[in-house]
C-alpha positions, 0 to 999 in steps of 0.5 A: 299412271298407266291405265289412266283414261288418257288426257284430252289429246288422246281423246281427240286422237281417238275421236279423229280416228273414229271419223277417219274410219267412218269416212274410209268405210263411207267411200268404200276403201280398205285399210290396205288401200289407204296405206297404199295411198299414204305410203304406210303399213296397213297396221299404221292405218289401224293405229291411226284409226284407233287413236294409237298413232298421231296423224302427220299433217301431210297424211291428214291432207292426203286423207282429206282429199282421198275421203272428199272431206275437209280437214276441218271436218276430220279434226273437229267433226263440224260440217262446213257451213252452207253458203 
């Protein structure tokens, strides 16, 4: 089965990784900066952003705070509703 395009879980991880990379770049942080904040290696951040590594819940929470974006936005891409 190797070489397949991957299932929905992998596609979701890739989309999440893309949103995380875009958010990181928007706030002007390097992968090294994020790695330090998460206490992981710089390559681990790259793996997260490429969708090759799953993001732990506590990491997603830290990234949400670091990037000033809601966890819901990072997971779904849906902006919060305006009141």
